[in-house]
N, C-alpha and C positions, 0 to 999 in steps of 0.2 A: 526375450519377449520384446516385441515392437510396441513402444509406448509413445503416444502423442499427448503432449501437454498443450492445452488451449488456454490463452489468456488475452486480455485486451485492456487498454487504459493507458496510464502514464508509466514512466520508468519504474516507479515503486510497485506497480502492478505486474511487472515483468521480471525485474532483476532477481527476486527470490527464487524463481523457477529455474534460473540458470544454475544456481547452486544445488537445488534439489535434483535437477536433471543430471548434473555432473556426478552426484552421488549415486543415482540410479545407473548411470553408464558405467561407473567403476564396478558396480555389482554385476555387470554383464548384460544389462538391458540396452536395446537400441532405442535411443530417445530422440524425439523430434519436438522442438518447441515451435508452435504455430502462433504467431502474433504479428503485430504491425512491423512492416519492413524497416521502419525507422530504427528499430532496436536490434537489428541483426548483429552489430558489433558487440553487444553484450554477451553473446554466446560464443564468441571467438575463443578458441583454445580450451573450451570446456568439455569437449567430447560429445557435445549435444548438436544434433543437426538442426538446421533452422528452415522453417517454412514461412515465407513472408505472406502476410495478409494485407488487404487494402486498409485505407483510412490512416491519416497522419494526425495523431492526437495533439501534437504541438499546434498544427494549423487549426484544428477544431477549437482548441482552448483559446486561441487568439482571434477567432472569428467574432463577428458581432453577437452571435448566439452564445458563444462561449463566455465572452465578457459580460453578457447579460445575466449570468449567474449572480454577479455582485448586486444586481438590482433586487434580489430576493433577500429578505431579512429573516426568514424562518427556514428551518431545516426542511420542512415539507415543501415549501416553495422552491427551494434549490433542487430538491429531489425531482419534483415534477418537471422543472425546466431541463434538468439533466436527462431525464427519461425520454423527453421529446427529442433531444439531440441524439441519444443513443439508439433510438428506434431505426433511423436510417442507416446508421453505422453498422448495426447488427445485420441488417439485410444485405448491406454491401459486402460484409465479411463472409457471408454464409457459404457461397460456392467454394471459396478458398479453404474454409475449414472442413468442408466435406472432402475436398481433394486430399487434405492432410490426413484425414482419418481413414481413407481407403487404403487397405493393406496393413493397417495397424491391428494389434491384438487387443488393445485396451485404450480407452480414452480417459484422460485425467483433465477435468474441467475446473478452471479457476472460478471464483465466485462471480467475477464480472461477466462471464459467458456461460454460467452453469446450466441454465435452462436450454440454451442452444446446443452446448456440447453434449448434454445428456440426451437430447432429442436426436442428434446426429448418430450417437452411439446406438440408440434404440433402433433407428432406421436402418443401420448397417449391421444390426444384430451383434453388437460388441458390448462387453461389460464396461462399466464406467464407475468412476468415483469422483467426488468433489475435493478440491484443494482450495480452501478459503483462507484469505489473509485477515479477514475481520469476522467477528461473530455476526451471522446474518439471520439465523433462525430466532423466532420470537422467544423471549424469556420474560419472566416477571421480575428477575433480579436486577436488571438495569435497562435503561432506555435504549431504544434502537440506535446502534452506532451511526447508521447512515442518516439519521435525523439529528445527529449531534451528540447523542448519548445522554442527554439530560433526563433524569428519572421523572416519570409521571405517575409514580405509585405502581403497585403491582399490576393492577388491571390496565392502567394507561400504558405501561411498558409493553405488556403483551399485545394490546391493540395496536400500538405504534409499530411493533415488529410485524404484525399481520398486514398492516397497511403498506409497509415497505415491500414485502414479498409480492403483494398484489400489484404494486406499481412495476416491479421488475418483470412479472409475468407479461404485462402489457407491452413492455419494451420489445418482446420477441414475437409478437403476434404476426407481423409481416414476414419475419424470417422463417417462422414455421410454415406459413403459406408457401413460401418459396421452396422449402424442403418438399412439400407435397406436390407442387405443380411442376417444378423443374427437375426434381430428383426422384419423384415417384415414391416417396416414403409415406406409408400409412401411419399417421401420427395423430394423437389427441391434441386438444388445445393446450397451451402452456399451463393454465391453471389445473386442468384435469390431469395432465402428465405429472405435475408437481405433487398433487394430492396422492396419486397412485404410488409415486416413488417414496413419499413420506410414509405411507402405510407399509411399504415394503422395507422401510428403514434403509433407504439409499445411503451408502457410506460417505461421510464427509470428514476429512481430516483438516485441522486448522493449523496454520503455520505461525503460531505464536506459543508462548510458554504459559503454563498454569501458574507460574510465579507472577505473571503479569495479569492474566485474566483467568481466574479459576473457572473450571467447567461448571456452567449453571446446572443446578440440581434438577431443574424441570425440563432439561433437554431430553429428547427421545433417544433410545438406543441407536447407535450408528453415528452419532455426532461426537467426535473425539478430538482431543488436542494433541498434536504431534510434537510441537516445539518449533523453534525458528528454523527457517531454511535460509542460510546465509548466502548472499549473492556470490557468484563466481566473479573474481576481479583480479587480474594479474598486473594492473597498472602500477606505476610508481608515482610519487608526488612530483609535480613540476619543480624545476630548479628554483624558480622564484619563490615558491611556497617554502621549500627547505631553507632558503636564505632568510626569509622573513621569520620563520620559526626560530632560527639560530640567533637572530638579532636581538631578542628580548624575551621577557617572560611569556608563558603560554597565552595565546590570544583567545578571544571568543570567536567562534564560527557563527555566522548569520547567513541563513539561506532558507528559501521558501520552496525549494524543489520544483515541482511541476505546477504549483499554484500561480495564478496571475493576480495582479493587483490593479486597482483603478488608476493610480498615479505613481508609477515607479520612481520618478525623480523626487517627489515630495517624500515618499516613504524612505528612500535611500538616505536623504538628508537627515531625517529624524533618527534613523538607525545610527548614523555616524555621530550625531550630537549625543545620543544616549551613551555610546561607547566612551566618548571623551568625558562626558559628565561623570561616568563611573570610574574613570581613570584606567581604562582597559584598552589593550590593542585589539584589532579586529580583522578577521578575514571574511569578506562579504562575497557570497557566491551569486553570480548573475542569475542563474536559473531561468525558468520560463517567465518569471516575474520581471526580468530585465533590471535587477538591482545594480546600481553602480556606485562606487565611491572613488573619489580621486585618490590614486595611490600616494601614500605618504609614509613617513617613518612608522606611524602607528596603525594605519589601515591600508589594506590592499583589496582589490577586486580580483576574483578568480572565476574561471569557467568550471567545467565539470571535473571534479577531483574525487579520488577514491576515499569514501567516508571511513572505511575500515582502517586506513592508515593515518588519516588526519585527525579524526575525532579524539582518539586517546591522548593526543598531544595538545589538546585545548583546555582552557580553563572552564569553558561551558559551551553549550551548543544552543543556539536559538533557531527554531525550525517550525515548519507548518504542521507538524504532528500527523503527517501521513503515516500509514502503517510501516512502510519500509524505512523511513528515516527514524521513526520512533524505535524500531528494532535496532538500527545501527547505533543510536545514542545509548541504548541500554547495554548493548554489547561492549561499547567503549568504556563504560563505567565512569562517566563524567556528569556533572550537574547539567540541567537543561531548563530552558524556558520555552514552553510550547506557545506557538502563535497560531491557534486554529483558524483556518480560513473557511472551510466548508466540509460538508459530509461527515466522515468519521473523525475529522480532526478534533472536534470537541470531545469525543469519546476517549481518544488516546491521550489528549491533554489532561483530562480529569484523572485518568489512570496514573499518569506520571506524577501528578500532585499527590494522589492518594498513596502512591508508593514511596513518596518522600524524596524522589530525585529532583523534583522541581519545586521551587518555593511557591509558584503561582503560575497561572496561564495569563497571557496577554492577547486577547482576541485581536485579529487584524483591524477590526473597525475601531478599536480603542488604542492602537499602537501609536504612541508619540514618544518623543524623548523623555517627557515627564513621567510616563508610565513604564517605559522599558528600563531606564537608568536605575531606579530603585530595585527592580526585579533582578537586574544584573548584579547589583551589589549584594543582594541576598544570596543569589545562586553561587557566587564566587567567594563570598565572605563568611558564610555560615557552614562550618565543616560538616554538619550533619547531612547535607545534601550530597556532598562528594562521598562521604562514608557509606551512605545508603546506596549510592550508585555503584560503588566498587563491590559492595556485598552482593548486589543483584548480578553484576557482571560475572562474578566468580561462580554463582549458581548456574547462570546460563551457559558458561563455558563447559560445564559438565554434562550438558544435555545433547542428545543426538536426534534432531528432527527428521532425519532421513530414514532411520530404522523403522519407525511405525509405518511409513509409506511402503517400504519394501515388504513388510509383513502383510499389509493390506493387499498389495498386488498378489502375493502368494495365495491369500484367502480368496481373492476375486477370481483367480484363474485355476484354482485347484478342483 
């Protein structure tokens, strides 16, 4: 079967689909990953074909509009700013995604592009299903993840979730117009299409574990949790990292992934001061935030490194609580300190604290040496956090997130 997986966003929105795609390919499917050209190296050696789409998310995040997200102090404010940015990106990617879907037998659409991927599949008369990395459908059981996840009570949680999906619908209005006018597809509006697919129980599989987020009891049929899709990654650790690991006790990893920060130099200095105040060695990842630490006996700065190899060898991981990095930390079985920056970071941070693998969250706006150092002492000094992390990691190791997707493909095309 010819399968196209469509996604967009940062590395964490792409990498899990390389592992899922590799699993589908091993089962005999011909898989194409359609996403930003920046991420083509992620698919190398996976057996997954790559179809590049326009838009450079790194450039977007560092643009004036991207950095403007830090000006919003509420989850809703950030979401509205992000939706405005995403609108033009979605339209720009539309033609390339249509090209990727032509000749396919089925479309698998990530949450970031679900309305567009679903519409393209409908226009080409192809079956489709969703592959989401975060819970996106409204529920009364927790706050909308893309608004930070803070609970607003059962009614508030549900209304917040509805507000998010309405905002997402508006992101794709121009892209839908392009499908009609340039590609001749007879399509409904994004909101009308979503309502019709909801009534038909359009299938969505979620790439996380029920050990981490149990399936909400008020979700409709067709919304299921598959388990994690671990990224395909054949890299090894750089020699300088291996040397640093061998030179002393396990260090703390600090990285903010694809998040940007208002003042990288100041934040980097606070992080180094916190590590030294806690008496810990550190590996600081530059990432899209541009963090830097002057290399010394106790701290080094690194570029992109394979998390699956490095995280299990650390004393703890400090991270931005994106879905992908959160998954990697849970897989590694080490304590963590989430530093939520925006969108779903607050949701995953709260989950890590509730699960017992993190002593607390330290939001970016409150991160100083004075707040991070005691959190580091707790994460590395209280055995219960490492014990709980190891227990969860053992459970996750026994799960197979690819099998439910294979079964869904069989149902979809039978």
